[in-house]
TORTOR-425381 format. One record per residue (C-alpha): x, y, z; residue number from 1. Coordinates in pm, 1 decimal. Example, Ala and Ser with C-alpha at 12.3 -4.5 7.8 and 13.67 -1.06 7.14 Angstrom:
# TORTOR-425381
REC        X        Y        Z num
REC   1230.0   -450.0    780.0   1
REC   1367.0   -106.0    714.0   2
//
This chain:
# TORTOR-425381
REC        X        Y        Z num
REC   -831.0   2178.3  -3034.7   1
REC   -581.5   2032.8  -2812.5   2
REC   -682.0   1760.3  -2553.0   3
REC   -513.4   1792.7  -2230.5   4
REC   -512.6   1443.4  -2050.7   5
REC   -277.0   1186.6  -1912.3   6
REC   -334.7    840.5  -1759.3   7
REC   -102.9    697.9  -1492.0   8
REC   -119.0    374.3  -1267.2   9
REC     41.5    364.6   -917.8  10
REC    107.3     68.5   -684.2  11
REC    -23.9    -62.3   -361.8  12
REC    245.0    -65.7    -78.5  13
REC    234.6   -279.5    230.8  14
REC    442.1   -153.9    519.8  15
REC    690.0   -353.6    727.6  16
REC    726.8    -67.6    994.4  17
REC    382.2     62.1   1031.0  18
REC    256.5    421.7   1015.6  19
REC      5.6    468.9   1295.6  20
REC    -67.6    829.2   1442.9  21
REC    -57.4   1170.5   1335.6  22
REC     99.7   1471.9   1486.7  23
REC    -86.7   1682.3   1266.8  24
REC   -413.0   1563.3   1105.2  25
REC   -493.6   1829.0    842.4  26
REC   -129.9   1808.1    687.8  27
REC   -102.2   1430.7    770.0  28
REC    210.6   1447.3    945.5  29
REC    311.1   1107.7   1112.8  30
REC    402.1   1039.1   1480.0  31
REC    691.7    810.4   1342.4  32
REC    869.2    701.5   1029.8  33
REC    762.8    403.4    827.2  34
REC    900.6    169.9    575.6  35
REC    712.6    -37.6    281.4  36
REC    754.1   -274.7      3.6  37
REC    585.8   -171.1   -327.5  38
REC    407.7   -435.5   -485.4  39
REC    419.6   -520.2   -850.2  40
REC    124.4   -328.9  -1040.8  41
REC     90.6   -604.1  -1301.0  42
REC   -125.8   -769.4  -1008.0  43
REC   -245.9   -475.2   -777.3  44
REC   -275.5   -103.5   -907.5  45
REC   -486.5    217.7   -899.3  46
REC   -531.2    377.1  -1274.3  47
REC   -608.6    730.6  -1284.9  48
REC   -688.2    960.3  -1593.6  49
REC   -685.0   1340.5  -1562.2  50
REC   -833.6   1569.4  -1812.7  51
REC   -824.6   1957.1  -1811.8  52
REC  -1077.9   2112.1  -2042.6  53
REC  -1219.1   2485.5  -2035.7  54
REC  -1530.2   2337.6  -2134.2  55
REC  -1586.8   2156.6  -1824.8  56
REC  -1807.6   2303.1  -1543.2  57
REC  -1622.2   2216.3  -1238.4  58
REC  -1369.2   1962.2  -1110.0  59
REC  -1537.9   1611.3  -1086.6  60
REC  -1402.7   1285.9   -978.8  61
REC  -1525.4    914.4  -1049.0  62
REC  -1388.5    624.2   -821.2  63
REC  -1473.9    263.3   -968.4  64
REC  -1760.2    392.1  -1152.6  65
REC  -1915.0    616.4   -883.9  66
REC  -1869.9    987.5   -875.6  67
REC  -1731.3   1125.5   -544.0  68
REC  -1786.3   1448.4   -386.7  69
REC  -1467.3   1681.3   -403.5  70
REC  -1534.0   1859.0    -58.1  71
REC  -1371.7   2210.8    -41.9  72
REC  -1086.5   2184.4    194.1  73
REC  -1084.8   1783.9    180.6  74
REC   -814.8   1546.4     71.6  75
REC   -916.9   1520.9   -276.8  76
REC   -930.8   1908.2   -323.5  77
REC   -605.6   1964.0   -143.2  78
REC   -411.8   1746.6   -387.0  79
REC   -561.2   1894.0   -683.2  80
REC   -501.0   2251.6   -577.8  81
REC   -129.5   2175.9   -488.4  82
REC    -71.8   2021.5   -825.9  83
REC   -253.2   2318.0   -987.2  84
REC    -29.5   2562.0   -806.2  85
REC    277.1   2372.6   -939.7  86
REC    140.4   2411.8  -1291.0  87
REC     82.8   2760.9  -1243.3  88
REC    417.3   2854.7  -1151.7  89
REC    542.4   2700.8  -1456.7  90
REC    324.4   2893.4  -1655.7  91
REC    420.8   3214.8  -1475.8  92
REC    766.9   3127.4  -1569.0  93
REC    706.0   3024.8  -1935.1  94
REC    466.0   3221.9  -2112.6  95
REC    453.6   2977.0  -2435.1  96
REC    296.9   2729.5  -2211.3  97
REC    -77.6   2667.6  -2245.5  98
REC   -252.2   2815.0  -1960.1  99
REC   -429.1   2491.9  -1861.2 100
REC   -403.1   2550.0  -1448.6 101
REC   -719.1   2748.0  -1480.9 102
REC   -912.7   2472.2  -1657.0 103
REC  -1157.1   2241.1  -1437.7 104
REC  -1045.5   1874.3  -1425.0 105
REC  -1223.8   1534.9  -1483.5 106
REC  -1047.5   1277.2  -1290.1 107
REC  -1138.2    884.4  -1325.1 108
REC   -980.9    640.8  -1115.8 109
REC  -1035.2    258.1  -1113.2 110
REC   -855.2     -9.1   -872.7 111
REC   -835.2   -384.3   -958.6 112
REC   -881.8   -497.4   -610.7 113
REC  -1156.2   -441.9   -356.4 114
REC  -1170.4    -70.1   -200.1 115
REC  -1111.5    -51.6    164.8 116
REC  -1065.0   -408.1    221.8 117
REC   -749.0   -375.3    437.9 118
REC   -559.3   -348.8    101.7 119
REC   -392.0     12.9     98.0 120
REC   -641.4    151.9   -179.8 121
REC   -619.8    501.1    -68.5 122
REC   -241.0    481.9    -96.2 123
REC   -230.5    340.6   -459.1 124
REC   -537.4    571.8   -537.5 125
REC   -387.9    918.7   -424.5 126
REC    -25.8    808.0   -565.7 127
REC   -215.8    734.6   -907.8 128
REC   -404.8   1064.6   -850.0 129
REC    -94.6   1268.3   -811.0 130
REC    108.6   1088.1  -1107.5 131
REC   -174.4   1153.5  -1336.3 132
REC   -199.7   1531.2  -1251.2 133
REC    179.1   1537.6  -1280.7 134
REC    177.1   1385.0  -1627.3 135
REC    -94.6   1598.9  -1728.3 136
REC     58.8   1921.8  -1613.2 137
REC    403.6   1813.3  -1728.4 138
REC    555.5   1877.1  -1405.5 139
REC    964.2   1852.7  -1388.4 140
REC    910.3   1720.3  -1047.4 141
REC   1096.0   1453.4   -847.8 142
REC    904.7   1181.8   -688.5 143
REC    985.6   1306.0   -308.9 144
REC    856.3   1631.1   -393.6 145
REC    532.6   1480.0   -520.5 146
REC    517.4   1258.7   -242.1 147
REC    475.3   1558.6     -1.5 148
REC    110.3   1622.5   -201.4 149
REC     45.2   1252.7   -217.8 150
REC     88.0   1243.9    148.5 151
REC   -182.5   1521.0    213.3 152
REC   -447.9   1285.6     46.7 153
REC   -329.0    964.0    233.3 154
REC    -38.0    922.9    463.1 155
REC     94.3    606.8    304.3 156
REC     10.7    728.7    -48.4 157
REC    355.8    913.1    -35.9 158
REC    519.4    564.4    -20.7 159
REC    363.9    437.9   -364.2 160
REC    534.6    701.9   -544.7 161
REC    832.7    493.2   -553.0 162
REC    901.8    150.6   -640.0 163
REC   1115.2   -118.3   -443.1 164
REC   1174.5    -46.8    -49.6 165
REC   1066.4    274.4     62.3 166
REC   1081.6    506.2    376.1 167
REC    856.1    765.4    483.7 168
REC   1068.5   1006.1    695.3 169
REC    830.3   1160.8    960.2 170
REC   1027.0   1481.1    959.5 171
REC    985.2   1733.9   1241.6 172
REC    894.2   2070.8   1067.7 173
REC    552.0   2188.3   1156.5 174
REC    460.2   2290.5    793.8 175
REC    561.1   1915.7    683.2 176
REC    830.5   2011.6    424.0 177
REC   1052.7   1756.6    545.5 178
REC    794.4   1470.2    582.3 179
REC    821.9   1287.6    263.9 180
REC    893.3    949.0     93.8 181
REC   1268.1    833.0    -32.5 182
REC   1362.8    522.5   -191.5 183
REC   1568.2    268.2     39.4 184
REC   1660.9     67.6   -265.5 185
REC   1483.8     -6.1   -607.2 186
REC   1314.8   -334.5   -669.0 187
REC   1614.5   -439.9   -897.3 188
REC   1837.7   -447.2   -584.7 189
REC   1636.4   -747.8   -424.8 190
REC   1381.8   -880.4   -696.2 191
REC   1361.5  -1199.2   -512.5 192
REC   1119.3  -1063.0   -252.3 193
REC    755.2  -1200.7   -315.1 194
REC    437.8  -1142.8   -136.6 195
REC    115.9  -1381.8    -77.8 196
REC   -163.9  -1193.8     -1.3 197
REC   -430.0  -1389.7    214.7 198
REC   -757.2  -1206.8    169.7 199
REC   -950.6  -1301.2    478.0 200
REC  -1234.1  -1032.6    415.9 201
REC  -1314.2   -794.7    139.9 202
REC  -1579.8   -621.5    342.6 203
REC  -1528.1   -261.8    448.8 204
REC  -1362.8   -240.4    803.5 205
REC  -1530.6   -175.7   1126.0 206
REC  -1299.5    121.7   1239.3 207
REC  -1143.4    349.2    945.4 208
REC   -758.0    380.3    980.3 209
REC   -816.9    759.4   1006.2 210
REC  -1056.5    749.3   1321.9 211
REC   -872.8    450.5   1490.8 212
REC   -526.3    595.0   1473.1 213
REC   -637.5    930.5   1643.6 214
REC   -793.3    742.9   1913.1 215
REC   -468.2    544.7   1961.8 216
REC   -274.6    875.7   1977.5 217
REC   -528.5   1004.4   2251.3 218
REC   -529.5    711.7   2488.7 219
REC   -251.1    468.0   2422.5 220
REC     41.0    493.3   2648.0 221
REC    234.6    205.5   2446.6 222
REC    212.3    413.4   2143.9 223
REC    436.2    685.6   2313.4 224
REC    709.5    428.6   2390.1 225
REC    678.1    278.4   2044.4 226
REC    717.5    613.1   1863.4 227
REC   1018.3    744.1   2092.2 228
REC   1218.1    429.3   2148.2 229
REC   1108.8    131.6   1925.3 230
REC   1047.8    259.1   1582.4 231
REC   1369.8    461.4   1509.2 232
REC   1572.6    154.7   1585.2 233
REC   1374.1    -71.1   1369.3 234
REC   1388.2    152.9   1096.6 235
REC   1767.1    154.1   1086.1 236
REC   1782.8   -219.0   1144.5 237
REC   1538.2   -310.5    848.6 238
REC   1688.7    -40.5    609.6 239
REC   2032.5   -223.4    676.8 240
REC   1879.6   -556.9    630.6 241
REC   1729.1   -447.8    287.5 242
REC   2073.0   -303.5    174.2 243
REC   2243.3   -621.6    282.4 244
REC   1935.5   -858.1    141.6 245
REC   1940.8  -1012.8    463.2 246
REC   1586.1  -1177.6    465.5 247
REC   1624.3  -1320.6    834.8 248
REC   1648.6   -984.9    988.4 249
REC   1398.5   -820.3    756.9 250
REC   1141.5  -1099.3    854.8 251
REC   1207.2  -1072.1   1216.5 252
REC   1169.3   -693.6   1225.1 253
REC    870.8   -720.6   1010.3 254
REC    678.4   -947.2   1232.0 255
REC    780.0   -764.1   1542.6 256
REC    640.8   -451.9   1410.5 257
REC    328.5   -590.6   1292.7 258
REC    259.8   -750.5   1615.2 259
REC    339.0   -425.7   1804.9 260
REC    121.2   -213.1   1565.0 261
REC   -179.5   -456.4   1688.3 262
REC    -89.0   -439.3   2048.4 263
REC   -115.0    -51.7   2016.9 264
REC   -453.1   -103.3   1872.6 265
REC   -557.2   -304.4   2144.3 266
REC   -392.8    -81.9   2396.4 267
REC   -632.0    206.3   2252.9 268
REC   -919.5    290.2   2496.1 269
REC  -1173.4    143.4   2376.8 270
REC   -954.5   -119.0   2218.3 271
REC   -937.6   -170.9   1838.7 272
REC   -939.0   -525.2   1691.0 273
REC   -839.4   -551.0   1306.0 274
REC   -729.5   -926.7   1336.2 275
REC   -960.5  -1207.7   1360.4 276
REC   -929.1  -1580.2   1432.2 277
REC   -833.8  -1660.2   1070.4 278
REC   -554.3  -1396.2   1088.3 279
REC   -414.6  -1534.0   1432.4 280
REC   -433.3  -1876.3   1281.5 281
REC   -212.2  -1768.4    982.9 282
REC     44.9  -1626.9   1238.0 283
REC     63.2  -1972.0   1413.3 284
REC    134.2  -2135.6   1066.5 285
REC    407.5  -1906.7    980.5 286
REC    550.4  -1918.7   1320.5 287
REC    568.8  -2274.0   1315.0 288
REC    706.5  -2296.4    936.3 289
REC    978.3  -2090.5   1058.0 290
REC   1045.8  -2281.0   1367.7 291
REC   1093.0  -2586.5   1166.3 292
REC   1354.6  -2399.0    943.7 293
REC   1547.9  -2293.6   1247.7 294
REC   1534.4  -2623.8   1407.5 295
REC   1707.4  -2757.2   1110.9 296
REC   1989.8  -2519.5   1116.4 297
REC   1818.3  -2277.8    875.8 298
REC   1703.0  -1910.2    898.9 299
REC   1344.9  -1742.0    879.6 300
REC   1170.2  -1831.0    573.0 301
REC    864.5  -1612.1    578.2 302
REC    721.4  -1306.8    749.5 303
REC    355.5  -1208.6    810.4 304
REC    234.8   -854.2    843.4 305
REC   -112.5   -727.2    905.2 306
REC   -229.7   -343.3    826.5 307
REC   -537.2   -236.3    978.5 308
REC   -756.8   -519.7    886.6 309
REC   -764.5   -898.3    891.9 310
REC   -586.2   -956.7    557.8 311
REC   -235.2  -1145.7    579.6 312
REC     59.3  -1038.1    378.4 313
REC    324.8  -1295.5    381.6 314
REC    676.0  -1181.2    272.6 315
REC    911.0  -1456.8    144.1 316
REC   1195.1  -1527.5    -86.7 317
REC   1028.1  -1677.8   -409.7 318
REC   1180.0  -2005.1   -367.7 319
REC    958.8  -2038.0    -35.4 320
REC    618.4  -1923.6   -183.2 321
REC    530.1  -2291.2   -337.3 322
REC    545.0  -2440.6     19.2 323
REC    368.2  -2150.8    192.6 324
REC     60.7  -2160.4    -55.0 325
REC     46.1  -2545.9     -8.8 326
REC     47.7  -2486.4    373.0 327
REC   -226.1  -2200.6    362.6 328
REC   -432.8  -2406.1    132.3 329
REC   -409.0  -2731.2    370.7 330
REC   -566.7  -2518.6    661.9 331
REC   -800.6  -2274.3    447.5 332
REC   -938.2  -2485.7    149.5 333
REC  -1002.4  -2237.3   -148.1 334
REC  -1333.7  -2202.4   -346.7 335
REC  -1144.7  -2080.9   -661.7 336
REC   -840.3  -2215.6   -826.4 337
REC   -516.2  -2032.8   -721.1 338
REC   -421.4  -1785.0   -995.2 339
REC    -39.0  -1889.7  -1032.8 340
REC    123.2  -1587.9  -1209.4 341
REC    467.5  -1732.2  -1166.1 342
REC    387.1  -2095.4  -1279.0 343
REC    494.4  -2237.4   -932.1 344
REC    248.0  -2542.5   -974.4 345
REC    293.8  -2537.6  -1375.5 346
REC    -72.5  -2578.7  -1418.5 347
REC   -146.2  -2832.0  -1169.2 348
REC   -383.8  -2790.5   -891.0 349
REC   -256.9  -2707.3   -542.4 350
REC   -267.5  -2956.0   -302.5 351
REC   -242.6  -2854.1     63.6 352
REC     40.2  -3009.8    263.4 353
REC    281.8  -2919.8    555.7 354
REC    663.1  -2939.9    564.9 355
REC    846.1  -3212.4    710.0 356
REC    850.2  -3185.4   1097.5 357
REC    560.4  -2946.3   1119.7 358
REC    330.2  -2965.9   1422.4 359
REC     -9.3  -2979.5   1265.3 360
REC   -187.5  -2894.1   1609.1 361
REC    -67.4  -2525.6   1613.8 362
REC   -397.1  -2433.6   1426.3 363
REC   -720.9  -2581.9   1339.5 364
REC   -844.0  -2631.6    991.2 365
REC  -1106.0  -2378.1    873.9 366
REC  -1406.5  -2423.0    621.7 367
REC  -1375.0  -2338.1    268.7 368
REC  -1396.9  -1954.6    215.8 369
REC  -1235.5  -1849.9    563.5 370
REC   -942.4  -1730.8    348.5 371
REC  -1142.6  -1600.1     30.8 372
REC   -850.8  -1561.4   -200.8 373
REC   -459.9  -1580.2   -241.1 374
REC   -271.8  -1326.0   -445.0 375
REC     66.3  -1386.1   -532.0 376
REC    285.3  -1090.2   -620.5 377
REC    628.7   -950.6   -570.2 378
REC    824.5   -621.6   -531.5 379
REC    746.1   -390.8   -796.4 380
REC    817.5    -37.9   -977.8 381
REC    669.4    318.5   -903.0 382
REC    393.2    506.4  -1082.5 383
REC    386.7    436.8  -1473.2 384
REC    249.3    691.9  -1725.4 385
REC     30.1    465.2  -1948.9 386
REC    -65.5    550.5  -2325.5 387
REC   -396.2    707.5  -2459.1 388
REC   -526.6    379.9  -2519.5 389
REC   -565.9    296.9  -2156.5 390
REC   -771.2    625.9  -2086.3 391
REC  -1054.5    569.6  -1840.5 392
REC  -1245.0    892.6  -1981.7 393
REC  -1422.7    886.4  -2336.0 394
REC  -1395.3   1175.0  -2569.5 395
REC  -1685.0   1361.4  -2392.4 396
REC  -1468.3   1368.6  -2079.6 397
REC  -1694.8   1122.6  -1882.7 398
REC  -1594.1    776.6  -1778.2 399
REC  -1582.3    498.2  -2015.5 400
REC  -1784.8    186.1  -1958.6 401
REC  -1582.0    -49.2  -1743.1 402
//
């Protein structure tokens, strides 16, 4: 008896030009284009196994060990149905293919980071779901085509179907057929871009992205200015900066767009606050770190960005990450040792310090645990198809013990 199963992993992406607002909530069509950096799956990923079997009673899905309901007409059901339809089309064209599109599926997904904590778990999760089903159904489909489907699960998931630097083109058509992701540049083009994630909170956030962005669309006048006049130019400028490996411009635009996204959240009625005092202190530190560099005749050395939560993501060339870790640790003592995947400290413990000329009064030191964890990663690749040994489902089609 043949086993029809596939396992895939997909990366987290963190936007530099933010997606905030939908013009169609069912199809998840955005009010503006966006651009992100795909992060390395060796550090942050979602892994999904999908199996089709005529013995299964119905479609079932488990996320991080808990079974989730697949609601009819919901985002999960939509993605599964769209992928099935693509398989069915193949089977209709080639009668020799096994007719697995009619079989129920069991899907098991796990993240190696906290879900809904301001790290884009829904993006990597839906991208892994689509990549896993594409491998199960052996679809000869390009990533942009698959991104149309992943987008209907979670908007930013479409960007996690590529590695490197990725744009989600907002499109104009009402059916969403021109709203998909494209790769601006692969990770090999600019592998020097690293990221330090400061995990400020791993709790679920107070206002979900889905409800928050629709409130913004309905009430923020600043959003209208942003989508018409600001984002199109920023998309052009940052894409050119990536192609030219111009970190100074990349950093400036990334920070400006993060600031404006949070300004738009504040301009929502009632206002939405995603950042907290720790988030704002990290901004002050990065601004001062960059000021020192520019004052010494240099350029910007780091860029902060914040999604819909308090966690900071700091982009920087690899050569600057050691100084940035030392800076963050000086103001935010760590309760657990810094995991040092790139051996910046060569086994030594991290001592907090600032660069020469740094004005230490720009922020007050916080107590241990205000920044719970530091994750050092870098620009990474797109979804990976994994071997059977990485399957999350046992022989019975149910989740293996974690």
